[in-house]
PASE-607042 format. One record per residue (C-alpha): x, y, z. Coordinates in nm, 3 decimals, decimal comma. Layout:
px; py; pz
X; Y; Z
...
//
This chain:
px; py; pz
5,561; -11,699; 1,368
5,613; -11,732; 0,998
5,247; -11,807; 0,946
5,157; -11,502; 1,154
5,375; -11,285; 0,934
5,223; -11,426; 0,613
4,878; -11,359; 0,750
4,957; -10,996; 0,851
5,117; -10,944; 0,514
4,816; -11,075; 0,341
4,580; -10,858; 0,541
4,804; -10,551; 0,465
4,803; -10,623; 0,106
4,423; -10,679; 0,103
4,362; -10,362; 0,298
4,579; -10,171; 0,040
4,385; -10,299; -0,256
4,054; -10,223; -0,100
4,173; -9,881; 0,014
4,280; -9,802; -0,347
3,919; -9,885; -0,459
3,780; -9,651; -0,188
4,018; -9,370; -0,290
3,922; -9,425; -0,648
3,555; -9,443; -0,606
3,491; -9,201; -0,309
3,630; -8,875; -0,443
3,664; -8,563; -0,230
3,522; -8,324; -0,491
3,211; -8,529; -0,508
3,170; -8,540; -0,123
3,214; -8,155; -0,111
2,959; -8,114; -0,381
2,699; -8,319; -0,197
2,743; -8,155; 0,138
2,755; -7,803; -0,015
2,417; -7,861; -0,167
2,260; -8,008; 0,136
2,380; -7,728; 0,365
2,316; -7,450; 0,128
2,096; -7,148; 0,233
1,829; -7,254; -0,007
1,769; -7,567; 0,207
1,670; -7,319; 0,485
1,825; -7,534; 0,752
1,608; -7,841; 0,657
1,364; -7,785; 0,954
1,102; -8,058; 0,988
0,768; -7,973; 0,832
0,927; -7,694; 0,626
0,983; -7,620; 0,263
1,365; -7,658; 0,322
1,337; -8,022; 0,423
1,115; -8,095; 0,102
1,397; -7,952; -0,098
1,648; -8,161; 0,058
1,425; -8,484; 0,017
1,395; -8,416; -0,346
1,770; -8,375; -0,383
1,842; -8,696; -0,205
1,583; -8,888; -0,406
1,742; -8,754; -0,728
2,084; -8,885; -0,603
1,945; -9,220; -0,535
1,789; -9,232; -0,868
2,117; -9,136; -1,048
2,298; -9,393; -0,846
2,054; -9,673; -0,949
1,910; -9,779; -0,612
1,586; -9,947; -0,588
1,293; -9,856; -0,360
1,243; -10,062; -0,054
1,012; -10,372; -0,118
0,654; -10,255; -0,114
0,735; -9,878; -0,187
0,660; -9,705; -0,515
0,953; -9,453; -0,462
1,224; -9,364; -0,229
0,999; -9,159; 0,003
0,885; -9,356; 0,300
0,573; -9,167; 0,403
0,412; -9,165; 0,752
0,251; -8,926; 0,986
0,323; -8,787; 1,325
0,040; -8,724; 1,564
0,040; -8,411; 1,775
-0,222; -8,371; 2,061
-0,248; -8,043; 2,230
-0,464; -7,944; 2,523
-0,670; -7,640; 2,375
-0,875; -7,598; 2,687
-0,807; -7,682; 3,045
-1,051; -7,610; 3,323
-0,987; -7,746; 3,667
-1,194; -7,682; 3,995
-1,081; -7,816; 4,327
-1,293; -7,776; 4,642
-1,494; -7,509; 4,454
-1,194; -7,289; 4,359
-1,100; -7,248; 3,990
-0,724; -7,325; 3,920
-0,542; -7,054; 3,724
-0,410; -7,127; 3,382
-0,047; -7,089; 3,492
-0,097; -7,349; 3,767
-0,222; -7,630; 3,563
-0,129; -7,827; 3,258
-0,266; -8,159; 3,092
-0,113; -8,437; 2,900
-0,369; -8,651; 2,730
-0,457; -8,845; 2,408
-0,827; -8,731; 2,386
-1,072; -8,489; 2,543
-1,205; -8,599; 2,884
-1,411; -8,483; 3,187
-1,373; -8,581; 3,556
-1,659; -8,495; 3,789
-1,538; -8,625; 4,130
-1,208; -8,715; 4,307
-1,295; -9,081; 4,257
-1,236; -9,029; 3,866
-0,857; -9,017; 3,892
-0,568; -9,141; 4,100
-0,441; -8,841; 4,317
-0,070; -8,830; 4,349
0,120; -8,578; 4,558
0,476; -8,483; 4,455
0,672; -8,322; 4,730
1,007; -8,138; 4,707
1,289; -8,401; 4,764
1,548; -8,610; 4,598
1,292; -8,816; 4,419
1,093; -8,542; 4,283
1,227; -8,542; 3,925
1,190; -8,910; 3,893
0,829; -8,886; 4,027
0,748; -8,615; 3,772
0,873; -8,809; 3,490
0,673; -9,107; 3,595
0,359; -8,897; 3,602
0,435; -8,738; 3,256
0,460; -9,089; 3,108
0,155; -9,239; 3,286
-0,113; -9,384; 3,059
-0,390; -9,376; 3,305
-0,603; -9,116; 3,494
-0,383; -8,919; 3,730
-0,416; -8,593; 3,922
-0,075; -8,493; 4,020
-0,050; -8,214; 4,294
0,279; -8,052; 4,274
0,458; -7,889; 4,573
0,492; -7,509; 4,514
0,853; -7,545; 4,596
0,891; -7,727; 4,260
0,756; -7,436; 4,070
1,070; -7,410; 3,839
1,041; -7,761; 3,730
0,661; -7,738; 3,692
0,707; -7,446; 3,457
0,965; -7,624; 3,239
0,742; -7,939; 3,210
0,436; -7,702; 3,149
0,625; -7,541; 2,855
0,690; -7,888; 2,701
0,334; -7,990; 2,753
0,203; -7,670; 2,598
0,356; -7,805; 2,263
0,143; -8,124; 2,292
0,225; -8,494; 2,272
0,398; -8,598; 1,958
0,403; -8,965; 1,836
0,392; -9,181; 1,525
0,146; -9,410; 1,710
-0,221; -9,330; 1,750
-0,296; -9,116; 2,060
-0,389; -9,318; 2,370
-0,728; -9,208; 2,509
-0,637; -9,372; 2,834
-0,371; -9,112; 2,905
-0,536; -8,851; 3,119
-0,281; -8,656; 3,319
-0,354; -8,334; 3,490
-0,075; -8,164; 3,691
-0,164; -7,874; 3,940
0,086; -7,659; 4,129
-0,037; -7,607; 4,479
-0,093; -7,764; 4,824
-0,440; -7,952; 4,876
-0,468; -8,139; 5,204
-0,818; -8,285; 5,133
-0,997; -8,291; 4,799
-1,360; -8,304; 4,853
-1,475; -8,186; 4,514
-1,321; -8,211; 4,164
-1,419; -8,093; 3,828
-1,194; -8,124; 3,525
-1,268; -8,033; 3,153
-0,987; -8,092; 2,905
-1,036; -8,046; 2,533
-0,764; -8,203; 2,315
-0,701; -8,126; 1,952
-0,492; -8,383; 1,741
-0,327; -8,291; 1,416
-0,159; -8,522; 1,184
0,168; -8,387; 1,015
0,339; -8,567; 0,723
0,687; -8,688; 0,748
0,907; -8,897; 0,514
1,235; -9,083; 0,520
1,429; -9,138; 0,204
1,532; -9,495; 0,159
1,676; -9,706; -0,124
1,841; -10,041; -0,152
2,087; -10,258; -0,345
1,958; -10,615; -0,337
2,201; -10,877; -0,203
2,360; -11,112; -0,448
2,374; -11,430; -0,241
2,212; -11,331; 0,106
1,922; -11,094; -0,005
1,731; -11,161; 0,326
2,012; -11,021; 0,542
2,019; -10,644; 0,562
2,305; -10,397; 0,635
2,180; -10,049; 0,699
2,371; -9,718; 0,630
2,196; -9,424; 0,763
2,210; -9,048; 0,876
1,948; -8,789; 0,945
1,876; -8,505; 0,692
1,677; -8,285; 0,903
1,811; -8,004; 1,119
1,673; -7,694; 1,303
1,566; -7,478; 1,019
1,524; -7,107; 1,091
1,626; -6,998; 1,439
1,696; -6,682; 1,633
1,924; -6,456; 1,413
2,297; -6,399; 1,504
2,457; -6,101; 1,332
2,170; -6,126; 1,069
2,207; -6,495; 0,999
1,904; -6,706; 1,099
1,960; -7,024; 0,896
2,100; -7,313; 1,098
2,245; -7,495; 0,798
2,337; -7,813; 0,982
2,649; -7,884; 0,762
2,797; -8,118; 1,023
2,467; -8,211; 1,189
2,388; -8,400; 0,983
2,453; -8,306; 0,619
2,793; -8,476; 0,666
2,618; -8,802; 0,761
2,366; -8,776; 0,480
2,673; -8,715; 0,248
2,833; -9,026; 0,368
2,509; -9,240; 0,304
2,484; -9,105; -0,058
2,854; -9,169; -0,122
2,853; -9,514; 0,020
2,542; -9,586; -0,185
2,743; -9,484; -0,499
3,051; -9,675; -0,394
2,872; -10,011; -0,331
2,662; -9,968; -0,644
2,976; -9,939; -0,844
3,140; -10,240; -0,681
2,817; -10,434; -0,740
2,929; -10,743; -0,536
2,743; -10,719; -0,204
2,631; -11,048; -0,076
2,373; -10,889; 0,170
2,110; -10,642; 0,084
2,220; -10,284; 0,156
1,976; -10,028; 0,265
2,057; -9,651; 0,255
1,817; -9,434; 0,451
1,809; -9,060; 0,522
1,600; -9,023; 0,839
1,368; -8,733; 0,905
1,274; -8,558; 1,243
1,578; -8,681; 1,431
1,610; -8,342; 1,593
1,259; -8,352; 1,731
1,252; -8,694; 1,869
1,407; -8,954; 1,620
1,062; -9,008; 1,481
1,197; -9,111; 1,126
1,416; -9,406; 1,268
1,133; -9,491; 1,507
0,896; -9,549; 1,216
1,166; -9,717; 1,010
1,219; -9,968; 1,289
0,850; -10,082; 1,248
0,885; -10,137; 0,873
1,187; -10,364; 0,864
1,225; -10,704; 1,020
1,492; -10,640; 1,285
1,584; -11,006; 1,293
1,704; -10,970; 0,934
1,912; -10,665; 0,996
2,269; -10,785; 1,075
2,418; -10,440; 1,136
2,344; -10,058; 1,123
2,607; -9,798; 1,045
2,443; -9,464; 1,148
2,666; -9,175; 1,067
2,645; -8,849; 1,257
2,866; -8,544; 1,248
3,199; -8,638; 1,085
3,279; -8,293; 0,959
3,567; -8,203; 1,199
3,873; -8,408; 1,329
3,801; -8,609; 1,638
3,990; -8,571; 1,967
4,259; -8,810; 1,833
4,314; -8,600; 1,529
4,289; -8,707; 1,157
4,211; -9,073; 1,054
4,001; -9,152; 1,359
3,635; -9,171; 1,470
3,451; -9,312; 1,756
3,164; -9,562; 1,779
2,888; -9,513; 2,039
2,796; -9,824; 2,227
3,128; -9,988; 2,139
3,106; -10,224; 2,438
2,755; -10,356; 2,335
2,856; -10,576; 2,049
3,163; -10,677; 1,856
3,071; -10,432; 1,567
3,351; -10,199; 1,640
3,605; -10,481; 1,668
3,503; -10,617; 1,325
3,534; -10,264; 1,169
3,890; -10,222; 1,321
4,001; -10,568; 1,195
3,902; -10,463; 0,837
4,121; -10,155; 0,878
4,441; -10,335; 0,972
4,717; -10,208; 0,741
4,556; -9,851; 0,722
4,616; -9,556; 0,934
4,258; -9,507; 1,039
4,139; -9,610; 1,385
3,797; -9,646; 1,543
3,780; -9,573; 1,920
3,498; -9,635; 2,183
3,282; -9,330; 2,252
3,492; -9,093; 2,482
3,188; -8,898; 2,595
2,981; -9,142; 2,803
2,831; -8,851; 3,006
2,674; -8,711; 2,679
2,459; -9,024; 2,642
2,521; -9,021; 2,263
2,415; -9,377; 2,216
2,052; -9,266; 2,277
2,077; -8,939; 2,100
2,093; -9,060; 1,751
1,890; -9,284; 1,520
2,091; -9,593; 1,599
1,889; -9,617; 1,934
1,565; -9,700; 1,746
1,716; -10,003; 1,590
1,914; -10,109; 1,894
1,604; -10,105; 2,097
1,481; -10,391; 1,885
1,807; -10,586; 1,910
1,992; -10,479; 1,607
2,373; -10,430; 1,642
2,319; -10,051; 1,563
2,588; -9,793; 1,633
2,660; -9,433; 1,544
2,999; -9,336; 1,390
3,108; -8,974; 1,460
3,418; -8,759; 1,488
3,266; -8,456; 1,664
3,413; -8,326; 1,985
3,066; -8,270; 2,122
3,191; -8,147; 2,475
3,347; -7,832; 2,320
3,194; -7,793; 1,965
3,117; -7,415; 1,948
2,909; -7,455; 1,631
2,667; -7,737; 1,742
2,305; -7,629; 1,689
2,406; -7,273; 1,589
2,389; -7,077; 1,265
2,767; -7,131; 1,236
2,730; -7,503; 1,152
2,821; -7,427; 0,791
3,047; -7,584; 0,522
3,302; -7,319; 0,585
3,365; -7,462; 0,939
3,414; -7,818; 0,826
3,704; -8,028; 0,713
3,609; -8,189; 0,387
3,917; -8,405; 0,392
3,812; -8,537; 0,735
3,466; -8,622; 0,598
3,607; -8,803; 0,290
3,861; -9,002; 0,488
3,584; -9,116; 0,733
3,365; -9,217; 0,449
3,638; -9,421; 0,297
3,716; -9,583; 0,622
3,348; -9,678; 0,676
3,351; -9,834; 0,325
3,672; -10,035; 0,399
3,553; -10,149; 0,753
3,211; -10,253; 0,642
3,339; -10,484; 0,374
3,334; -10,816; 0,561
2,981; -10,739; 0,689
2,859; -10,650; 0,349
3,013; -10,959; 0,200
2,842; -11,193; 0,463
3,188; -11,300; 0,606
3,119; -11,130; 0,944
2,807; -11,101; 1,145
2,808; -10,877; 1,454
2,665; -11,013; 1,768
2,304; -10,912; 1,857
2,253; -10,658; 2,125
2,004; -10,689; 2,413
1,668; -10,513; 2,335
1,690; -10,174; 2,496
1,444; -9,964; 2,681
1,473; -9,588; 2,697
//
């Protein structure tokens, strides 16, 4: 009992010392200045492929430079450039049994232009109205072979929703797959005796860029700890009372602010055993493309943990000094973090919103998919947040004290992982 009391006292003293460092080095006025800049109107909501996200990227690069971060190995600067391919069907002509299918009854998903001249050129799949219809439609959409899907007219609503998505094309950081030739037709066809299909695909490449920097590890440089958030948001959307800028202060200027603040904190401490990588991801809102690309550029076996930070601008359902961790049960990441907070008033909880599927809705999923103990830390009450994805997600709706205390808690809770003392268990590689 005496030994346990001494250990508890030692942990409390250690936590107090580290907390004083965090309080001293992570200042609320600095936190407010960063998030105010990132969520300002001149950032135009940081929409992907816009002038606003370029403004945000330059600001983050400037902050990394002032802090003294180094570019990632092999990069000349903090900008991690890559491209997204977008393949759109510009022309679709389908003739079945001598009858031309009208444009509103057909859509195509393909990686390249193609022609079919007979029913034998594709696998014909019929999707009837029933309990499995949605799953069958998803399977067809994701098929990477030649498929002609005949959709029951009773599924017209689902057909139109998918058609609207398909009209925007296929987006991927990978090269388009020419083997993917999917044509969906709304209608009943008992016997297809003749088939003619002509689909013309146009593929555009659009530039994207993560902003990444690092502090090399002092004794374990080949082991990486990642701190991340996404710096994109929705950009300009439908106006509400004259305001059309979706500023994204909470989503996710708050997380990006945490990344910059933690980079500054650890650079000042300058005692990290493991290499620390600080990355602001792009294109999270349109499909997590930034983190997907990043996952191909880092050896996942060298990444011991990922702290992804998403929406920490408002108190959690438990009030101040609390946050939740998505996928808490998938590794001992959260347990390690909470151990490091013993003696403080801050507490990490498991994700209280399992129905929201949050583990797969942020950039941690891209790294978790390759086995990294990658989790998202958040405080947002997503089930009732009235400002989520609206023009009202502004600095004025946030609690800067909550942001600051959460950043400090992340700094304290990460210390044994950063020092090389603790290594979270790997997670099973995931499939979406």
